[in-house]
C-alpha positions in Angstrom: 0.0 0.0 0.0 2.8 2.4 0.9 4.6 1.6 -2.4 1.3 2.3 -4.3 1.0 5.7 -2.6 4.6 6.6 -3.5 4.0 5.6 -7.2 0.9 7.7 -7.3 2.6 10.6 -5.7 5.5 10.4 -8.2 3.1 10.2 -11.1 1.0 13.1 -9.8 4.2 15.2 -9.3 5.4 14.4 -12.8 2.0 15.3 -14.3 2.0 18.7 -12.4 5.6 19.5 -13.6 4.6 18.6 -17.2 1.5 20.9 -16.9 3.6 23.8 -15.5 6.2 23.5 -18.2 3.6 23.3 -21.0 3.5 26.3 -23.3 0.8 27.1 -25.8 2.4 26.7 -29.2 0.0 29.3 -30.7 0.4 31.9 -28.0 1.3 35.4 -29.5 4.9 35.2 -28.1 5.4 31.9 -29.9 5.5 33.9 -33.1 8.0 36.5 -31.9 11.6 35.8 -32.9 13.9 35.3 -30.0 16.2 38.0 -31.3 13.5 40.6 -31.7 14.9 44.1 -30.8 11.7 45.0 -28.9 8.7 43.2 -27.4 5.8 44.0 -25.1 3.3 41.4 -24.0 1.0 40.2 -21.2 2.2 37.0 -19.6 -1.0 36.5 -17.7 -4.5 38.1 -17.6 -6.2 40.2 -15.0 -8.7 38.8 -12.6 -12.4 39.7 -13.3 -12.8 42.2 -10.5 -9.8 44.2 -11.5 -10.7 44.1 -15.2 -14.2 45.4 -14.4 -12.8 48.2 -12.2 -10.4 49.3 -15.0 -13.3 49.2 -17.5 -15.3 51.4 -15.2 -12.4 53.9 -15.0 -12.1 54.0 -18.8 -15.8 54.4 -19.2 -15.7 57.5 -17.1 -12.9 59.0 -19.2 -14.1 57.9 -22.6 -16.6 60.8 -23.4 -13.9 63.4 -22.9 -11.5 61.4 -25.0 -14.1 61.2 -27.8 -14.8 64.9 -27.6 -11.0 65.6 -27.9 -10.7 63.4 -31.0 -13.6 65.3 -32.7 -12.1 68.6 -31.8 -8.7 67.5 -33.2 -10.5 66.5 -36.4 -12.1 69.9 -36.7 -8.6 71.5 -36.3 -7.1 69.3 -39.0 -10.0 69.6 -41.4 -8.6 72.6 -43.4 -5.0 71.3 -43.9 -5.4 67.5 -43.7 -9.0 66.5 -44.5 -8.1 62.8 -44.9 -6.7 62.5 -41.4 -9.6 64.6 -40.0 -12.1 62.1 -41.6 -10.1 59.2 -40.1 -10.2 60.7 -36.6 -14.0 61.3 -36.9 -14.5 57.7 -38.0 -12.6 56.3 -35.1 -14.3 58.7 -32.7 -17.6 57.5 -34.0 -16.8 53.9 -33.1 -16.3 54.9 -29.4 -18.9 57.6 -29.1 -21.6 56.6 -26.6 -20.2 53.1 -26.0 -18.9 51.5 -22.9 -15.5 49.7 -22.8 -17.3 46.4 -22.7 -19.2 47.3 -25.8 -16.1 48.3 -27.7 -14.4 45.1 -26.7 -17.4 43.1 -27.9 -17.7 45.0 -31.1 -14.0 44.5 -32.0 -14.2 40.8 -31.0 -11.1 41.1 -28.8 -10.9 38.5 -26.0 -10.7 40.5 -22.7 -9.2 37.4 -21.1 -6.8 36.8 -24.0 -3.1 37.5 -24.6 -1.4 40.0 -26.9 2.1 40.7 -28.0 3.8 43.6 -29.8 7.2 42.7 -31.2 9.6 43.6 -34.0 10.3 41.4 -37.0 13.6 43.3 -37.4 12.4 46.8 -37.1 8.9 46.2 -38.5 6.2 46.2 -35.7 3.8 43.2 -35.5 0.9 43.1 -33.1 -0.9 39.8 -32.3 -4.1 39.9 -30.3 -6.2 36.9 -29.2 -9.9 37.1 -30.3 -13.1 35.9 -28.8 -15.0 36.5 -32.0 -13.1 36.6 -35.3 -16.2 37.4 -37.3 -16.9 40.5 -35.1 -13.3 41.6 -35.6 -13.6 41.3 -39.4 -16.9 43.2 -39.3 -15.4 45.9 -37.2 -12.5 46.3 -39.7 -15.0 46.4 -42.6 -17.1 49.0 -40.9 -14.1 51.3 -40.3 -13.0 51.0 -43.9 -16.6 51.7 -45.2 -17.1 54.7 -42.9 -13.6 56.0 -43.7 -14.2 55.5 -47.4 -11.1 53.7 -48.2 -11.0 49.9 -48.5 -7.9 47.9 -48.1 -6.6 45.7 -50.9 -7.5 42.0 -50.5 -4.7 39.5 -50.9 -3.8 35.9 -50.2 -0.6 34.0 -49.5 -1.1 30.3 -49.9 -4.5 29.7 -48.3 -4.2 32.6 -45.9 -6.1 35.8 -46.7 -5.1 39.2 -45.5 -5.7 42.9 -46.3 -3.2 45.6 -47.0 -3.1 49.4 -47.4 -0.1 50.7 -49.3 1.2 54.2 -48.5 3.2 55.0 -51.7 4.7 58.2 -50.4 6.3 56.6 -47.4 7.0 53.2 -49.1 5.2 51.4 -46.3 2.2 49.1 -46.1 -0.2 48.3 -43.3 -1.2 44.6 -43.1 -4.2 43.2 -41.2 -5.4 39.6 -41.0 -7.2 37.1 -38.9 -5.1 34.0 -38.4 -6.8 31.3 -36.5 -8.1 32.9 -33.3 -5.7 35.9 -33.5 -5.8 39.3 -35.1 -2.5 40.2 -36.8 -1.6 43.8 -37.6 1.8 44.9 -39.0 3.6 47.8 -40.5 5.9 46.6 -43.2 7.9 48.0 -46.1 5.9 48.4 -49.3 8.0 45.7 -51.1 8.0 43.2 -48.2 9.3 39.8 -49.4 7.2 36.7 -49.3 9.3 35.1 -46.6 8.8 38.2 -44.5 5.0 38.1 -45.1 4.9 34.4 -44.3 6.6 35.0 -40.9 4.3 38.0 -40.1 1.2 35.8 -40.8 2.6 32.9 -38.9 2.8 30.6 -41.9 6.5 30.1 -41.0 7.6 30.1 -37.4 10.9 31.6 -36.1 13.5 28.9 -35.4 13.4 30.1 -31.8 10.8 32.3 -30.2 10.6 34.7 -27.3 8.4 32.1 -25.6 11.0 29.4 -26.1 13.7 31.5 -24.3 11.5 32.6 -21.3 13.0 36.1 -22.0 10.1 38.1 -20.6 9.3 35.6 -17.8 12.9 35.8 -16.5 12.9 39.6 -16.9 9.7 39.9 -14.9 11.2 37.8 -12.1 14.4 39.7 -12.0 12.8 43.2 -12.0 9.7 42.5 -10.0 7.3 43.1 -12.8 3.8 41.8 -12.6 2.8 39.5 -15.5 0.1 41.8 -17.0 2.4 43.9 -19.3 6.1 43.3 -19.6 8.2 45.1 -22.2 11.9 45.1 -23.3 13.9 47.0 -25.9 17.4 45.7 -26.7 19.3 48.7 -28.1 22.3 46.4 -29.0 20.0 44.9 -31.6 17.8 47.9 -32.4 20.4 50.6 -33.1 22.5 48.5 -35.6 19.3 47.7 -37.5 18.4 51.4 -37.7 21.8 52.3 -39.1 23.2 49.4 -41.2 20.8 50.1 -44.1 19.9 46.4 -44.5 16.7 46.1 -42.5 13.7 46.3 -44.8 11.8 48.9 -42.8 14.9 51.0 -42.3 15.5 50.9 -46.1 11.9 52.1 -46.7 12.3 55.0 -44.3 15.7 55.8 -45.7 14.3 55.9 -49.2 11.5 58.2 -48.2 13.9 60.6 -46.6 16.3 60.4 -49.6 13.5 61.2 -52.0 12.5 64.2 -50.0 16.1 65.4 -49.8 16.6 64.8 -53.5 13.6 66.9 -54.4 15.2 69.8 -52.6 18.8 69.4 -53.6 18.8 67.5 -56.8 21.2 64.9 -55.4 20.5 61.4 -56.8 18.4 59.2 -54.5 20.9 56.4 -54.8 23.7 58.6 -53.5 21.6 59.7 -50.5 20.7 56.1 -49.6 24.4 55.2 -49.1 25.0 54.3 -45.5 28.7 54.7 -44.3 30.2 51.8 -42.4 30.9 54.3 -39.6 27.2 54.4 -38.8 27.3 50.8 -37.6 30.3 51.5 -35.5 28.7 54.6 -33.9 25.4 52.7 -33.3 27.3 49.9 -31.5 29.1 52.6 -29.5 25.9 54.2 -28.3 24.3 50.8 -27.6 27.2 49.8 -25.4 26.4 52.9 -23.2 22.6 52.1 -22.9 22.2 48.4 -23.8 18.6 47.8 -22.7 15.4 49.3 -21.5 12.5 47.5 -19.9 9.2 48.2 -18.2 6.3 46.5 -16.4 3.5 47.0 -13.9 4.3 46.3 -10.3 0.8 46.8 -9.0 -2.4 47.0 -11.0 -5.8 46.8 -9.3 -8.9 48.9 -8.8 -7.1 51.6 -6.9 -3.4 51.5 -8.0 -1.4 51.6 -11.2 2.2 51.4 -10.4 5.0 50.8 -13.0 8.7 50.3 -13.0 11.1 51.4 -15.8 14.7 50.1 -16.0 17.5 51.5 -18.1 20.6 49.4 -18.1 23.8 51.5 -18.4 27.5 51.1 -18.9 29.5 50.3 -15.7 31.2 53.7 -15.5 27.8 55.5 -15.6 26.5 53.3 -12.9 29.5 53.6 -10.6 29.4 57.4 -10.9 26.0 57.6 -9.2 24.9 54.3 -7.6 26.9 54.8 -4.4 26.4 58.6 -4.3 24.5 59.9 -1.2 23.2 63.4 -1.7 22.8 65.4 1.5 19.6 67.1 0.4 17.0 67.3 3.2 13.8 65.4 2.2 15.4 63.4 -0.6 15.2 60.3 1.7 11.7 60.9 3.0 8.2 60.3 1.6 6.3 63.4 0.5 3.7 65.0 2.7 2.7 68.1 0.8 0.1 68.2 -2.1 3.0 68.9 -4.4 6.6 67.9 -3.5 9.7 67.3 -5.5 13.2 66.4 -4.3 15.9 66.6 -7.0 19.5 65.7 -6.5 21.9 68.1 -8.4 25.3 67.2 -7.1 27.2 69.7 -9.4 30.7 68.5 -8.5 29.9 64.9 -9.4 27.8 65.9 -12.5 30.6 68.1 -13.7 33.1 65.3 -13.4 30.8 62.8 -15.2 29.6 65.0 -18.1 33.1 66.5 -18.5 34.4 63.0 -19.0 31.7 62.2 -21.6 32.5 65.4 -23.5 36.2 64.6 -23.5 35.5 61.1 -24.8 33.5 62.4 -27.7 36.1 65.1 -28.4 38.8 62.4 -28.5 36.7 60.2 -30.8 34.0 62.1 -32.6 31.0 60.4 -34.2 31.5 60.1 -37.9 28.1 58.8 -39.0 26.3 61.7 -40.8 23.1 61.4 -38.9 25.0 61.4 -35.6 27.5 64.2 -36.3 25.3 66.7 -34.5 26.1 64.9 -31.2 29.7 66.1 -31.5 28.6 69.7 -31.2 26.1 68.9 -28.4 28.8 67.2 -26.3 31.2 70.1 -27.1 28.6 72.6 -25.8 28.0 70.4 -22.8 31.7 70.3 -22.0 31.8 74.1 -22.0 28.7 74.3 -19.8 29.9 72.0 -17.1 33.1 74.0 -16.8 31.1 77.2 -16.3 29.1 75.4 -13.6 32.2 75.2 -11.5 31.8 78.8 -10.4 30.2 79.3 -7.0 27.5 79.2 -5.8 26.4 76.9 -8.7 29.4 74.7 -8.2 28.5 74.1 -4.6 24.9 72.9 -5.3 23.7 69.5 -4.1 20.0 69.7 -5.0 16.6 71.3 -4.7 13.5 70.5 -2.7 10.2 72.2 -3.3 7.0 71.6 -1.4 3.7 73.4 -2.1 0.7 73.2 0.3 -1.5 75.6 -1.7 -1.4 77.6 -4.9 -4.2 79.8 -6.2 -4.3 82.5 -8.9 -5.0 86.1 -8.2 -8.2 87.2 -9.9 -6.8 90.7 -10.5 -3.9 89.2 -12.4 -1.2 89.9 -9.7 1.1 87.6 -7.9 -0.6 84.2 -7.1 -1.2 83.2 -3.5 0.8 80.2 -2.4 2.2 78.5 0.7 5.1 76.2 0.9 8.8 75.8 1.3 12.0 75.6 -0.8 15.3 74.1 0.4 18.5 74.4 -1.6 21.2 71.9 -0.8 24.7 73.3 -1.0 28.2 72.6 0.3 28.4 76.2 1.2 25.0 77.6 2.3 26.5 80.7 3.8 28.0 81.7 0.4 24.6 81.0 -1.2 22.9 83.3 1.4 25.4 86.0 0.8 24.8 85.8 -3.0 21.1 86.0 -2.4 21.5 89.1 -0.2 23.6 90.8 -2.8 21.0 90.0 -5.5 18.0 91.1 -3.3 18.7 93.9 -0.8 15.3 93.1 0.8 17.0 90.2 2.7 20.3 91.9 3.3 19.6 92.1 7.0 18.7 88.4 7.5 21.0 86.7 10.0 21.1 82.9 10.0 23.0 80.3 11.8 23.4 76.7 10.7 21.1 75.2 13.3 18.1 74.8 10.9 15.8 77.1 13.0 13.5 79.3 11.0 13.9 83.1 11.3 11.2 85.6 10.3 11.8 87.4 7.1 11.8 91.2 7.0 8.5 92.9 6.9 9.1 94.4 3.4 9.3 90.9 2.0 6.2 89.5 3.8 4.2 92.6 2.8 5.2 92.1 -0.8 4.2 88.4 -0.6 1.0 89.1 1.4 2.1 86.2 3.7 4.3 85.4 6.6 7.8 84.2 5.6 10.8 82.5 7.1 14.3 81.5 6.3 16.6 78.8 7.8 20.1 77.4 7.3 21.6 74.0 8.0 25.1 72.7 7.6 24.4 72.0 3.9 21.1 73.6 3.1 19.4 76.9 2.9 15.6 77.1 3.1 12.7 79.5 2.7 9.0 79.2 3.6 5.9 81.3 2.9 2.5 80.9 4.5 0.8 80.3 7.8 2.4 77.6 9.9 5.1 77.0 7.3 7.8 77.8 9.8 7.2 74.5 11.7 7.1 72.6 8.4 10.3 74.2 7.2 12.0 73.3 10.5 10.9 69.7 10.1 12.1 69.6 6.4 15.5 70.9 7.4 15.9 67.9 9.7 14.7 65.3 7.2 17.3 62.8 5.9 19.2 63.1 2.7 19.0 60.5 0.0 20.2 56.9 0.3 22.9 55.7 -2.0 21.9 56.2 -5.6 18.7 58.1 -4.9 18.2 60.9 -7.4 14.6 62.2 -7.3 11.2 61.9 -5.6 8.0 63.5 -7.0 4.5 63.6 -5.5 1.3 65.4 -6.7 -2.1 64.8 -5.2 -5.3 64.8 -7.3 -6.7 68.1 -6.0 -3.5 70.0 -6.8 -3.3 68.3 -10.2 -6.9 69.4 -11.0 -6.2 72.9 -9.9 -3.1 73.2 -12.1 -5.1 71.9 -15.1 -7.7 74.5 -14.4 -5.0 77.2 -14.1 -3.5 76.2 -17.4 -6.9 76.2 -19.0 -7.6 79.7 -17.8 -4.3 80.9 -19.2 -4.9 79.2 -22.6 -8.4 80.9 -22.8 -7.0 84.3 -21.9 -4.3 83.9 -24.6 -6.9 83.0 -27.1 -9.2 85.9 -26.2 -6.3 88.3 -26.4 -5.4 87.0 -29.9 -9.1 87.4 -30.9 -9.1 90.9 -29.6 -6.0 91.8 -31.6 -7.6 90.4 -34.8 -11.2 91.7 -35.0 -13.6 90.2 -37.5 -13.2 91.0 -41.1 -13.7 89.2 -44.4 -10.0 88.8 -45.1 -9.1 86.6 -42.2 -12.2 84.4 -41.9 -10.1 81.3 -42.5 -7.7 82.3 -39.8 -10.6 82.9 -37.5 -12.0 79.4 -38.2 -8.6 77.8 -37.6 -8.2 79.8 -34.3 -11.7 78.7 -33.2 -10.9 75.1 -34.1 -7.6 75.3 -32.2 -9.4 76.7 -29.2 -12.1 74.0 -29.3 -9.3 71.4 -29.5 -7.5 72.9 -26.5 -10.7 73.0 -24.5 -11.4 69.3 -25.3 -7.8 68.4 -24.3 -8.3 70.2 -20.9 -11.7 68.5 -20.5 -10.1 65.1 -21.0 -7.3 66.0 -18.5 -9.8 67.2 -16.0 -11.9 64.0 -16.4 -8.7 62.0 -15.7 -7.7 64.2 -12.8 -11.1 63.7 -11.1 -10.3 60.1 -10.6 -6.8 60.5 -9.3 -6.0 60.6 -5.6 -2.2 61.0 -6.0 0.6 60.4 -8.5 4.3 60.2 -7.9 7.6 58.9 -9.1 11.0 57.9 -7.7 14.3 57.8 -9.6 17.4 56.0 -8.4 20.6 54.4 -9.7 21.2 50.8 -8.6 24.0 48.4 -9.4 22.4 47.6 -12.9 21.3 51.0 -14.1 18.6 53.6 -13.7 15.3 52.6 -12.0 12.2 54.8 -12.4 9.1 53.8 -10.5 5.8 55.6 -10.9 2.8 55.4 -8.6 -0.8 56.3 -9.3 -3.5 56.0 -6.7 -7.1 56.3 -7.7 -10.1 57.6 -5.7 
């Protein structure tokens, strides 16, 4: 009996291991070549509750987005009627519909998988469908409403549609293959082997799914499986510059024809790609080999993401161990708007000076990259000038706003908050400020971090109480009621941990008020322009364009306000770890 149990246990274990290792041979990632330069895919699907919560959020924002698209169409109508018609067509498909209805109309499987990847540089998107007939009907309706039907074609027994853009030498391909929709942007003269691989008639010798490339990446970076993306610049940049990739050739031909029309230079000459371009591309890729991204949290209240940028070892070593003594850089934000930004000028001068020297010693020789030589030369000059105090002593900047409102009469806005400047020599920074502004000439500070009341002439000008404080490596100012105690607390907060470079926080109410402020300014600017150009018969077209632009701007702000209404807080952190730059973003919803 005991032996029987052991055999059954071993058999069950073997079955479970086999089930875990099974991979769907028709999953979207099974068609992505293992050496693709970029890929973005979901490795798993959301649970029903989270999916419905996200659908509800999109539903709330969709009307404003549709209005914005229509306004953009009106703005484009005079100069680009074709694009305007396309925008109206797409907007019409979303107008008045819920997200669930759109998903049903398009036939997309809300519980399916999708992958965007490069066949060389050419982008290919594969999406699993719940209803292939619905998807084909949706595509047909878009084409009918737009007034331009795609060309029908077949390859073997597989049918597909294509729309050729002669001017750009590109074609858009769309097909239903099995239970998947396939969309791709290819060169106009794509070869049959390329088309066969796009349509899945031929499989790559080894796929992304075979390599577990994204699965391993997600585990290493802490990405959740709902959307994981990777861009390999060691593969991408050489494809862009060697002149051999089919999509790169199409883009190069378009650019060459445009240049030839202006200069008369033969297109064949303009399409020549020097060998140095490949060398320069590899050189840049060695500095920034890879980028990746993924969600870390995605539920009904949170949308958090992480972005990773791998960098050369000398870039990492310059900042990964750096601790910047800027108060607040090591603390979570407490104000409605707060930003801590590390600006260690001494280290930045050393790093960027070395980069400028390296480019000067070995300039880029690829024609499309030669402008980088001038950019690095200017950068080298700038970092040398930054050595002059007090700029050369800077460590960073911390700004916190508790309130910010505009003045109806057009004067100085009302605000309350605090600013702290990190510096290796805060006394010199104060002295420079006193020379620049005699109003604070009499302010006496010691480096104990205790706030001192600013002179009456300053507080009268601001219409608020004001304070200043100085620490051993910081100089701070505060404006507003009770801001003295907040400034005192900020001056005592810890600096950044090793590699910490920036923290940003903005709550939803402050975000909404800023959008409203920008909207008011845009309307004021438009009204002023209208007042300077009174109605007459000679500029009616200009007036129509201005009105369309204003409508588009209002629609954009409406969409932003709709989004802001659902946001409780957004934020981001930036740090350098032992593998490169790490950027994390945080969005909390109401």
